[in-house]
Backbone bond lengths (Angstrom), bond angles and torsions (degrees), N, CA, C in turn:
res aa  C-N    CA-C-N  psi(-1)  N-CA   C-N-CA  omega(-1)  CA-C   N-CA-C  phi
1 X - - - 1.452 - - 1.522 108.47 -
2 X 1.326 117.16 133.69 1.454 120.14 -179.00 1.535 111.19 -80.19
3 X 1.308 114.85 163.52 1.454 121.90 -175.42 1.525 111.22 -72.29
4 X 1.321 115.92 133.08 1.461 121.23 176.65 1.523 109.43 -78.87
5 X 1.319 115.18 146.95 1.464 122.27 177.55 1.528 107.69 -114.28
6 X 1.329 115.36 126.74 1.459 120.89 -177.65 1.523 109.14 -124.42
7 X 1.322 116.27 130.41 1.451 122.83 175.36 1.526 107.89 -105.71
8 X 1.335 115.37 132.14 1.463 121.29 176.34 1.519 108.01 -119.56
9 X 1.334 116.19 125.36 1.459 120.85 174.26 1.519 108.05 -109.69
10 X 1.335 114.69 128.52 1.462 121.52 -179.46 1.523 108.11 -104.13
11 X 1.329 116.25 117.59 1.455 121.33 -173.87 1.509 115.40 -103.20
12 X 1.313 118.14 23.90 1.453 120.73 178.98 1.522 110.65 -102.52
13 X 1.329 118.14 146.72 1.459 119.12 172.47 1.528 111.87 -73.12
14 X 1.329 117.38 -13.35 1.466 122.14 179.13 1.524 109.82 -95.97
15 X 1.306 115.48 110.99 1.466 120.64 -178.92 1.529 111.48 -61.19
16 X 1.325 117.55 -31.11 1.459 122.17 179.60 1.518 111.74 -114.31
17 X 1.317 115.75 30.39 1.458 120.88 -179.78 1.521 112.24 -79.31
18 X 1.303 115.76 -172.76 1.458 121.65 -173.94 1.527 113.77 -72.73
19 X 1.321 117.67 -44.65 1.467 118.17 178.29 1.529 110.41 -67.51
20 X 1.336 117.00 -33.40 1.469 120.56 176.67 1.525 110.72 -66.29
21 X 1.323 117.34 -39.13 1.472 120.91 177.86 1.529 110.34 -63.42
22 X 1.318 116.54 -41.37 1.471 119.71 177.33 1.534 110.48 -65.78
23 X 1.330 116.85 -41.01 1.472 120.49 178.32 1.522 110.66 -61.62
24 X 1.327 116.75 -40.98 1.463 120.17 178.31 1.521 111.30 -63.14
25 X 1.317 115.98 -34.90 1.471 120.11 178.42 1.533 110.65 -70.33
26 X 1.329 117.07 -38.32 1.474 120.43 174.30 1.527 109.16 -60.53
27 X 1.331 116.58 -45.00 1.466 121.06 179.01 1.525 110.97 -60.11
28 X 1.319 117.20 -41.48 1.472 120.82 179.16 1.528 110.84 -62.82
29 X 1.317 117.10 -42.66 1.460 120.49 178.23 1.519 112.05 -64.41
30 X 1.333 116.38 -41.96 1.469 120.60 179.61 1.523 110.86 -65.44
31 X 1.327 116.59 -43.22 1.473 119.82 178.86 1.528 110.77 -65.25
32 X 1.329 116.78 -38.52 1.466 120.42 178.67 1.527 110.98 -62.10
33 X 1.327 116.26 -28.93 1.464 121.27 178.76 1.528 111.91 -91.05
34 X 1.335 117.84 5.99 1.459 121.30 173.71 1.512 116.92 96.30
35 X 1.322 118.26 7.05 1.465 120.64 -178.46 1.530 111.17 -82.41
36 X 1.316 115.51 154.88 1.458 122.69 169.22 1.523 106.89 -90.61
37 X 1.323 117.31 128.19 1.459 121.59 -175.78 1.524 109.40 -120.97
38 X 1.321 115.36 132.15 1.456 121.46 175.13 1.529 107.95 -123.10
39 X 1.332 116.49 126.34 1.466 121.83 -177.85 1.523 111.14 -110.74
40 X 1.313 114.74 143.40 1.460 121.95 175.12 1.519 108.40 -125.63
41 X 1.324 116.48 125.81 1.454 122.96 177.39 1.526 106.97 -97.28
42 X 1.326 116.18 98.80 1.461 122.17 -169.71 1.527 114.10 -60.53
43 X 1.313 117.55 -33.28 1.464 120.45 -174.79 1.537 112.50 -64.17
44 X 1.310 117.11 -26.67 1.471 120.14 178.83 1.525 112.47 -95.91
45 X 1.312 116.68 8.05 1.462 120.85 179.70 1.528 109.31 -107.96
46 X 1.317 114.80 152.17 1.460 119.15 173.99 1.520 107.81 -88.93
47 X 1.309 115.47 105.60 1.463 121.04 177.91 1.520 107.07 -127.02
48 X 1.306 114.42 113.06 1.462 120.95 -178.31 1.522 110.76 -89.35
49 X 1.311 115.38 165.00 1.460 120.84 177.54 1.521 110.20 -69.44
50 X 1.309 116.01 154.78 1.464 121.81 173.60 1.527 108.55 -62.09
51 X 1.339 116.82 135.91 1.461 121.99 178.73 1.530 112.93 -82.94
52 X 1.318 117.20 -8.40 1.464 122.63 -177.34 1.525 111.51 57.18
53 X 1.331 116.35 32.36 1.466 120.59 -178.53 1.523 112.68 -83.83
54 X 1.335 117.13 -18.81 1.466 124.29 -178.31 1.526 114.21 62.84
55 X 1.336 117.59 16.50 1.464 119.64 175.29 1.528 110.27 -60.27
56 X 1.315 117.11 -29.59 1.467 120.57 179.81 1.521 111.84 -69.22
57 X 1.305 117.84 -10.91 1.467 121.65 -178.36 1.527 113.56 -102.54
58 X 1.323 117.15 -1.35 1.452 118.91 179.64 1.525 109.66 -80.42
59 X 1.302 117.20 150.46 1.470 121.57 180.00 1.528 111.71 -63.06
60 X 1.332 115.58 -31.10 1.465 119.66 -176.37 1.526 112.53 -77.16
61 X 1.317 118.11 -15.29 1.452 120.47 -174.83 1.526 110.61 -133.12
62 X 1.295 116.54 136.05 1.463 120.85 174.10 1.522 107.32 -123.75
63 X 1.281 116.52 116.76 1.453 120.82 -179.83 1.506 110.63 122.73
64 X 1.319 115.23 -172.06 1.458 121.89 -176.44 1.520 109.98 -105.98
65 X 1.325 116.20 138.21 1.460 119.90 -178.80 1.528 113.04 -87.48
66 X 1.326 117.91 -7.96 1.459 120.83 179.04 1.526 108.22 -73.65
67 X 1.315 115.74 118.94 1.463 121.13 -177.97 1.522 110.35 -88.30
68 X 1.313 115.75 98.42 1.456 121.65 176.88 1.529 107.64 -154.10
69 X 1.303 117.57 -165.06 1.464 120.36 -174.23 1.526 114.54 -72.64
70 X 1.315 118.47 -9.56 1.472 118.74 172.77 1.525 110.03 -62.64
71 X 1.345 117.18 -26.01 1.459 120.19 178.46 1.529 111.16 -63.73
72 X 1.316 117.60 -21.55 1.466 122.33 174.50 1.527 110.84 -82.40
73 X 1.323 115.87 -35.31 1.468 120.48 -176.92 1.531 112.17 -77.81
74 X 1.334 118.33 -37.87 1.469 120.83 -175.84 1.533 113.49 -51.86
75 X 1.340 120.22 -50.82 1.469 118.97 -178.98 1.531 112.68 -61.03
76 X 1.321 115.88 -37.62 1.469 119.40 178.39 1.525 110.73 -64.11
77 X 1.328 117.08 -41.61 1.459 120.97 178.20 1.522 111.71 -63.02
78 X 1.323 116.19 -42.83 1.461 120.17 -178.80 1.524 111.59 -65.63
79 X 1.320 116.55 -33.08 1.463 121.41 -178.23 1.533 112.97 -84.47
80 X 1.315 116.89 -16.41 1.467 121.03 -174.25 1.523 112.69 -75.43
81 X 1.327 113.92 150.72 1.463 120.75 170.75 1.519 110.72 -89.65
82 X 1.332 115.60 -26.30 1.463 120.84 -177.69 1.517 110.08 -143.59
83 X 1.322 114.81 152.34 1.454 123.13 178.16 1.517 108.25 -128.15
84 X 1.326 115.99 132.81 1.464 121.63 173.75 1.518 107.49 -116.73
85 X 1.319 116.06 128.03 1.459 121.45 175.15 1.523 107.54 -111.27
86 X 1.327 115.48 123.60 1.462 121.80 178.77 1.521 108.63 -113.43
87 X 1.328 116.67 124.98 1.466 120.28 -178.58 1.516 111.01 -146.03
88 X 1.317 116.22 141.13 1.452 118.55 166.37 1.531 108.23 -77.42
89 X 1.305 116.66 161.18 1.462 121.10 173.97 1.525 107.02 -94.09
90 X 1.336 114.83 117.03 1.466 121.79 177.62 1.524 107.84 -120.67
91 X 1.279 116.61 130.04 1.456 121.97 179.76 1.526 112.10 48.21
92 X 1.325 114.69 46.00 1.466 123.65 169.80 1.519 115.13 73.31
93 X 1.340 117.23 21.23 1.464 120.43 173.52 1.530 108.98 -163.82
94 X 1.317 117.28 -163.83 1.465 121.77 -178.32 1.522 110.73 -68.20
95 X 1.328 116.37 160.59 1.466 121.13 178.27 1.527 110.75 -68.21
96 X 1.317 115.79 161.83 1.471 121.20 178.15 1.524 111.26 -60.42
97 X 1.338 117.08 -39.12 1.463 120.73 179.93 1.540 110.15 -62.11
98 X 1.315 115.78 -42.19 1.470 120.58 179.37 1.519 110.86 -65.66
99 X 1.318 116.73 -42.37 1.466 120.48 -178.65 1.519 111.30 -65.79
100 X 1.332 117.87 -40.57 1.469 119.78 176.07 1.526 110.59 -58.52
101 X 1.334 116.13 -47.09 1.460 120.93 178.53 1.528 110.58 -57.56
102 X 1.324 116.23 -48.41 1.466 119.85 -177.72 1.524 111.59 -63.12
103 X 1.339 116.68 -42.52 1.468 119.50 178.32 1.527 111.72 -59.88
104 X 1.320 116.30 -39.49 1.460 120.00 -178.26 1.527 112.60 -73.63
105 X 1.317 117.94 -14.40 1.465 120.27 174.51 1.527 111.68 -70.72
106 X 1.322 116.82 -7.94 1.468 121.57 173.60 1.528 110.75 -54.80
107 X 1.320 116.58 -30.99 1.471 121.15 -179.03 1.525 112.39 -69.72
108 X 1.323 117.97 -7.29 1.465 120.63 -176.75 1.520 113.52 -89.20
109 X 1.318 116.44 19.82 1.465 119.66 170.59 1.520 106.41 -84.00
110 X 1.320 115.97 129.28 1.466 119.63 176.91 1.529 108.70 -119.51
111 X 1.318 117.35 -174.71 1.463 120.20 -176.43 1.525 112.81 -62.67
112 X 1.324 117.03 -26.44 1.457 120.37 179.64 1.514 113.40 -91.64
113 X 1.312 117.56 0.34 1.461 121.13 -178.46 1.517 110.16 125.25
114 X 1.297 116.68 -139.69 1.459 122.03 -177.76 1.512 111.12 -89.48
115 X 1.316 116.96 128.50 1.459 121.64 178.84 1.522 112.63 -66.32
116 X 1.329 117.71 -18.95 1.467 120.55 177.90 1.532 112.72 -88.19
117 X 1.320 116.87 -5.15 1.463 118.62 -178.63 1.529 110.06 -60.62
118 X 1.284 114.92 145.87 1.466 123.99 179.00 1.527 113.89 68.47
119 X 1.320 117.97 5.19 1.465 119.09 173.74 1.524 107.98 -82.87
120 X 1.313 115.39 151.32 1.459 121.24 175.74 1.524 108.03 -85.60
121 X 1.308 116.61 138.22 1.456 122.11 -175.42 1.522 109.98 -123.02
122 X 1.319 115.43 136.09 1.458 121.82 171.40 1.516 108.36 -121.13
123 X 1.310 116.06 139.41 1.466 121.67 -179.52 1.526 108.70 -120.26
124 X 1.328 115.53 131.25 1.458 122.73 -179.17 1.527 107.60 -127.33
125 X 1.334 116.06 126.59 1.463 119.21 -178.46 1.522 111.34 -140.67
126 X 1.324 114.44 151.48 1.460 121.28 172.06 1.517 107.95 -132.30
127 X 1.324 114.96 152.66 1.453 120.50 -179.27 1.517 109.28 -150.70
128 X 1.319 116.45 158.10 1.451 121.41 -173.77 1.515 114.83 -82.98
129 X 1.297 118.80 -34.15 1.458 121.24 -178.66 1.523 109.65 -76.64
130 X 1.292 117.46 158.46 1.471 119.91 179.87 1.516 112.52 -78.61
131 X 1.303 118.36 -10.98 1.457 122.28 -175.49 1.529 110.59 -117.58
132 X 1.339 118.31 128.89 1.470 119.61 -178.89 1.533 113.85 -66.32
133 X 1.320 117.45 -22.63 1.465 119.29 178.37 1.530 109.63 -80.15
134 X 1.320 116.66 -51.10 1.463 120.11 -179.86 1.528 112.34 -62.79
135 X 1.321 117.47 -31.66 1.462 121.72 -178.21 1.519 112.78 -75.82
136 X 1.320 117.05 -19.35 1.460 121.08 -175.02 1.515 112.99 93.15
137 X 1.334 117.03 -1.55 1.466 119.19 178.69 1.523 111.18 -56.62
138 X 1.314 116.85 -31.55 1.462 120.44 179.53 1.532 110.91 -60.49
139 X 1.331 117.39 -33.22 1.470 120.26 177.32 1.523 110.96 -67.40
140 X 1.336 115.77 -41.29 1.465 119.71 177.71 1.527 110.32 -65.85
141 X 1.339 117.24 -41.91 1.469 120.27 176.60 1.520 110.04 -53.87
142 X 1.320 114.73 -48.79 1.461 120.04 -176.85 1.526 111.58 -63.29
143 X 1.338 116.99 -39.84 1.461 120.82 177.01 1.529 110.44 -57.78
144 X 1.329 116.09 -49.81 1.467 119.93 -179.80 1.525 111.25 -62.74
145 X 1.335 117.02 -44.21 1.467 119.92 -179.80 1.524 110.93 -59.97
146 X 1.316 117.10 -46.66 1.463 120.62 -178.03 1.524 111.97 -65.66
147 X 1.337 116.99 -45.61 1.466 120.66 -178.61 1.522 110.98 -60.93
148 X 1.325 116.99 -50.29 1.460 118.40 -173.50 1.526 113.05 -77.06
149 X 1.320 118.11 -24.64 1.471 119.76 170.89 1.526 108.59 -66.63
150 X 1.335 116.66 -43.18 1.457 122.03 -179.05 1.527 111.96 -61.04
151 X 1.333 117.52 -41.85 1.464 119.63 -176.89 1.528 112.69 -86.72
152 X 1.329 118.08 -5.60 1.462 120.68 177.18 1.513 114.65 82.77
153 X 1.332 116.75 26.15 1.466 121.38 176.92 1.525 108.70 -103.88
154 X 1.309 115.98 151.66 1.462 121.13 -176.97 1.522 111.25 -102.07
155 X 1.333 115.87 121.99 1.458 120.19 172.32 1.526 106.64 -80.54
156 X 1.330 116.03 115.55 1.470 119.76 -177.86 1.520 112.46 -95.67
157 X 1.333 116.94 -9.04 1.454 118.22 177.15 1.512 113.90 -176.52
158 X 1.336 114.46 144.56 1.455 124.03 172.06 1.520 106.98 -114.39
159 X 1.311 117.08 133.95 1.463 121.71 171.19 1.521 105.93 -127.10
160 X 1.324 115.96 127.36 1.452 119.52 -177.48 1.519 110.44 -150.61
161 X 1.313 114.30 153.05 1.444 118.69 179.35 1.510 111.90 -162.75
162 X 1.312 113.88 161.70 1.449 121.93 -178.68 1.520 110.70 -96.40
163 X 1.319 115.67 132.09 1.461 122.30 175.55 1.519 107.70 -164.63
164 X 1.302 116.45 134.87 1.467 120.03 -177.03 1.518 113.95 -96.18
165 X 1.310 116.97 -42.11 1.461 120.46 -176.74 1.524 110.92 -90.38
166 X 1.338 117.88 144.30 1.472 120.78 -179.04 1.530 111.92 -53.20
167 X 1.326 115.13 127.25 1.461 121.44 177.17 1.514 115.29 82.49
168 X 1.316 117.65 -6.72 1.465 122.59 -177.66 1.528 112.74 -59.14
169 X 1.317 117.48 -28.82 1.470 121.58 -177.65 1.530 111.56 -59.78
170 X 1.327 116.87 -24.47 1.476 120.05 179.40 1.527 112.59 -59.37
171 X 1.336 116.89 -23.06 1.465 121.19 178.43 1.527 112.78 -78.18
172 X 1.312 116.84 -12.37 1.466 121.44 179.74 1.529 108.51 -90.65
173 X 1.313 116.29 90.13 1.466 121.84 -174.36 1.521 112.80 -60.50
174 X 1.328 117.28 -36.92 1.464 120.20 -178.71 1.530 111.27 -64.77
175 X 1.321 116.87 -44.99 1.468 120.49 -179.51 1.526 110.39 -68.75
176 X 1.327 117.04 -40.54 1.468 120.15 178.33 1.531 110.69 -62.85
177 X 1.325 117.11 -38.35 1.466 120.85 177.59 1.525 110.79 -65.80
178 X 1.329 117.16 -39.51 1.471 120.68 177.53 1.530 110.73 -63.31
179 X 1.321 116.26 -38.77 1.468 120.21 179.11 1.533 110.16 -64.59
180 X 1.326 117.00 -43.39 1.466 121.14 178.23 1.528 110.06 -61.38
181 X 1.319 116.88 -43.31 1.467 121.23 179.53 1.526 111.76 -65.84
182 X 1.329 117.43 -35.90 1.466 119.83 176.62 1.522 109.79 -61.66
183 X 1.318 117.67 -42.08 1.461 120.86 177.05 1.513 111.72 -59.90
184 X 1.320 117.23 -43.85 1.469 120.86 178.51 1.521 110.69 -63.65
185 X 1.325 116.08 -41.41 1.477 120.90 -179.70 1.524 111.04 -62.93
186 X 1.323 117.13 -42.32 1.456 120.40 179.88 1.532 111.53 -67.00
187 X 1.321 116.74 -29.63 1.466 121.25 -179.76 1.516 112.62 -80.91
188 X 1.321 117.73 -17.85 1.457 122.35 -176.76 1.528 111.36 -85.03
189 X 1.303 116.31 169.56 1.455 121.55 173.81 1.513 112.75 88.33
190 X 1.305 113.15 -172.11 1.475 120.36 -176.78 1.510 111.45 -79.28
191 X 1.322 114.62 145.58 1.475 120.80 173.27 1.521 106.77 -75.47
192 X 1.360 115.82 144.85 1.462 119.68 179.17 1.505 110.94 -53.56
């Protein structure tokens, strides 16, 4: 069996925040299972908003014409077997960094459909309230479910937990264990 390739995008402005800690645990689980993992910390990247120009949909052009750091992420996404998106819940949904990334994935439509179709997806989230409904995490869940159902990708796992202070989630052994197991799960199975 060939080595699985997993891309993890971290959508928090806190490099050592809670969703980043969970993402790192997913990466550790995937590496322990033999996968190659590549991480992108979105907050330190220049990622502009989609221009809605639809140049990515013309027959003469495949890809996005916006020259920014998404041009580094696109090839990794296309080559990956799995994608993990890690985001804190801000104002009752995903972070701005995560939303910019997701909007720019619009360019991944190709002649056969969505380039992300049939990829395995893992979702990692943290939120401050103790309840996923009151915190707005449920809105982020729904966003991910709708997007990946639309593009034909399978969400194989959600890992989420409540923590207010940066890095506090590391004290939640159950959630950290789930994150490690999600990484192993994404690394297992057949290569696309």
